[in-house]
C-alpha positions in Angstrom: 3.8 6.9 20.7 4.8 7.2 17.0 2.1 5.7 14.3 3.8 4.1 11.4 2.7 4.4 7.7 4.3 2.2 4.7 3.3 1.2 1.3 4.5 -0.6 -1.8 6.9 -3.2 -0.6 6.0 -5.5 -3.7 7.2 -8.4 -1.7 8.5 -11.2 -3.3 10.5 -14.8 -3.5 12.9 -12.9 -5.8 13.7 -10.0 -3.2 14.5 -12.0 -0.3 16.4 -9.1 1.6 13.4 -6.7 1.5 11.2 -9.4 3.0 14.2 -9.4 6.0 14.2 -5.5 6.0 10.6 -5.3 6.5 10.6 -8.6 9.2 13.2 -6.5 11.2 11.3 -3.5 11.0 8.2 -5.3 12.4 9.6 -7.5 15.2 11.9 -4.6 16.2 10.6 -0.7 15.8 7.0 -1.8 14.4 6.8 -3.5 18.3 7.5 0.1 20.1 4.2 1.8 17.8 1.0 2.9 18.3 -0.4 1.0 15.3 1.3 0.1 11.8 -0.6 0.8 8.5 0.6 -0.5 5.1 -1.4 1.1 2.1 -1.1 -1.4 -0.6 1.1 -3.3 -2.5 2.3 -5.4 0.5 3.0 -7.8 -2.1 4.1 -7.6 -5.4 1.3 -10.3 -6.8 -1.8 -11.7 -5.2 -3.4 -14.5 -6.7 -5.4 -15.7 -3.7 -5.5 -16.4 -0.4 -5.4 -20.5 -1.2 -2.4 -20.3 -2.8 1.1 -21.4 -0.6 3.8 -18.6 -0.9 6.8 -19.0 1.7 7.0 -15.1 1.6 3.3 -14.8 2.3 3.8 -17.3 5.1 6.9 -15.4 6.6 5.2 -12.0 6.5 1.8 -13.5 8.0 3.6 -14.7 11.3 5.8 -11.2 11.6 3.0 -9.5 11.9 0.5 -11.9 14.1 3.9 -11.6 16.4 3.2 -7.8 16.0 -0.5 -8.3 17.0 0.8 -10.5 20.3 2.4 -7.1 21.0 -0.5 -5.1 21.0 0.2 -3.2 17.9 -2.3 -3.5 15.4 -2.1 -3.3 11.9 -4.3 -2.0 9.3 -4.4 -2.9 5.6 -5.7 -1.2 2.6 -5.4 -3.2 -0.5 -3.2 -1.9 -3.4 -3.2 -2.5 -7.1 -1.0 -5.8 -6.8 -2.6 -7.2 -4.2 -6.7 -6.3 -4.1 -7.2 -10.1 -4.1 -6.0 -10.4 -0.7 -9.0 -11.7 1.2 -10.4 -12.2 4.6 -8.4 -15.5 5.3 -5.2 -13.9 4.7 -6.0 -10.8 7.0 -7.1 -13.7 9.8 -3.6 -15.3 9.9 -1.7 -12.1 9.5 -4.1 -10.3 12.3 -4.5 -7.5 9.9 -7.6 -5.1 9.8 -8.7 -4.8 6.5 -9.8 -1.1 5.9 -11.2 0.7 2.7 -9.9 2.8 0.1 -10.3 5.6 0.8 -10.5 5.8 4.8 -10.3 8.7 7.2 -8.7 7.8 10.9 -7.5 10.2 13.4 -3.9 10.8 13.9 -2.9 13.4 17.0 -6.0 14.7 16.8 -6.2 15.4 13.2 -8.4 13.7 10.7 -6.0 12.1 8.1 -7.1 10.8 4.1 -5.7 7.4 3.8 -5.6 5.8 0.1 -3.6 3.4 -1.9 -3.1 6.6 -4.4 -4.3 4.4 -7.8 -7.9 5.9 -8.2 -6.1 9.7 -8.1 -4.3 8.5 -11.3 -7.2 9.8 -13.5 -5.4 10.4 -16.3 -4.1 7.0 -17.0 -7.5 5.7 -18.6 -6.4 2.2 -19.3 -5.3 1.4 -16.1 -8.6 3.1 -14.3 -10.7 0.5 -16.9 -8.8 -2.5 -16.1 -9.1 -1.9 -12.4 -12.9 -1.1 -12.5 -13.2 -4.2 -14.1 -11.0 -6.2 -11.5 -13.1 -4.8 -8.7 -16.2 -6.3 -9.8 -17.1 -9.0 -8.1 -17.8 -11.7 -10.4 -14.8 -10.9 -12.3 -12.9 -11.5 -9.4 -15.4 -14.9 -8.4 -14.0 -15.8 -11.8 -10.4 -15.4 -11.4 -10.1 -17.3 -8.1 -11.8 -20.0 -9.5 -9.1 -20.8 -12.0 -6.6 -23.3 -11.3 -3.3 -21.6 -9.3 -1.1 -22.5 -12.1 -3.4 -20.5 -14.7 -3.6 -17.0 -12.5 0.2 -17.3 -11.6 0.9 -17.4 -15.4 -2.1 -14.3 -16.2 -0.3 -12.5 -13.0 3.2 -13.0 -14.4 1.7 -11.9 -17.8 -0.1 -8.3 -16.3 3.1 -7.5 -14.6 5.2 -7.8 -17.7 2.5 -6.0 -19.6 2.4 -3.2 -16.9 6.0 -2.6 -17.1 5.9 -2.5 -21.0 3.0 0.0 -20.4 4.5 2.5 -17.8 7.9 2.8 -20.1 5.9 3.4 -22.9 3.7 6.6 -21.7 4.7 9.9 -20.1 5.4 10.0 -16.2 2.5 12.8 -16.1 0.0 9.9 -17.1 0.9 7.6 -13.9 1.0 10.4 -11.5 -2.1 11.4 -9.6 -4.3 13.9 -11.2 -4.5 17.3 -8.7 -7.9 17.7 -9.2 -8.4 14.4 -8.4 -6.1 15.1 -5.1 -8.6 18.2 -4.3 -11.9 16.7 -4.8 -10.7 13.7 -2.7 -9.5 16.2 0.3 -12.8 18.2 -0.6 -15.0 14.9 -0.2 -13.7 13.8 2.9 -13.0 17.3 4.9 -9.5 17.2 5.5 -6.4 18.7 5.0 -3.9 15.9 5.0 -4.0 12.9 2.6 -1.5 9.9 2.8 -1.0 7.6 -0.1 1.7 5.2 -2.0 1.6 3.6 -5.3 3.5 6.1 -7.4 6.8 5.4 -6.3 7.2 9.1 -5.7 8.1 10.0 -2.0 7.7 13.2 -1.2 5.4 16.2 1.0 3.6 18.4 -1.0 2.2 21.4 0.1 -0.8 22.2 -2.0 -3.7 24.0 -1.4 -7.4 22.9 -1.0 -10.0 25.7 -1.5 -8.0 28.7 -0.2 -6.9 26.6 2.9 -3.2 25.0 3.1 -3.2 21.2 2.9 -0.6 18.4 2.9 -0.1 15.6 0.5 2.4 12.9 1.5 3.4 10.3 -0.8 5.2 7.1 0.6 7.9 5.8 -1.3 8.5 1.8 -2.6 10.4 -0.8 -0.9 12.5 -1.5 -4.1 16.1 -1.1 -2.7 15.5 0.0 0.9 12.5 1.2 3.2 10.3 4.4 2.9 8.5 5.0 6.4 6.2 7.4 7.9 6.3 8.2 11.3 3.5 10.3 13.1 3.8 11.7 16.6 2.9 14.7 18.7 6.4 15.8 17.1 4.9 16.4 13.7 5.5 14.2 10.5 8.4 12.3 9.1 9.3 10.7 5.9 12.4 8.5 6.1 14.6 5.6 4.4 14.9 2.6 6.0 18.6 1.5 5.1 19.6 -2.2 5.7 21.6 -3.1 8.5 25.2 -3.9 8.1 26.3 -7.6 7.4 
């Protein structure tokens, strides 16, 4: 059986075609899988489990149906949906995993991450990440009225777009020393992550031994899926079905 990995779907009401693509994937291919791993940024923004959102409801229903088929779904928080909590995870029957975590796939220990912590050259982002992961910051944010949280999220997305356009691409990509350090810390030779929206399979060196970094793509125009089974690892595009 195949284990599936996806990330950076950025699901949002403004892009219903991608939500449909994801739901179709979950209700078809994913039902035949061993497990589904979502490595962050399932949603474009998440301002709390207490918000009413049709897209989130549709996704939760599809993932709950997947669970009913006996396929477990695991989730690592991304930089857009780090506030997704236990309440929504229970609705969707997702198991929350820490970022980073090591799992066993086809007899191999593999490191899973969202990927943003590897972008250590992006100092302004790392400073915000550290602040926003503090429990006091999160409690304070979630205590605000929903409308205020929504406004903050919209402003943050706009600022993120402006910032990304203003800096060199290398700043927002992973730092290779950080990658090597993560592989070394966890004692693995294979890393899977998303976040950078630069899908690729990188063959790298870890202390003189061959290693691999697999980067998942985003779902802005089409899907990006990593499939792992006894035959190996395959990163591919999931296209829309013909109307």
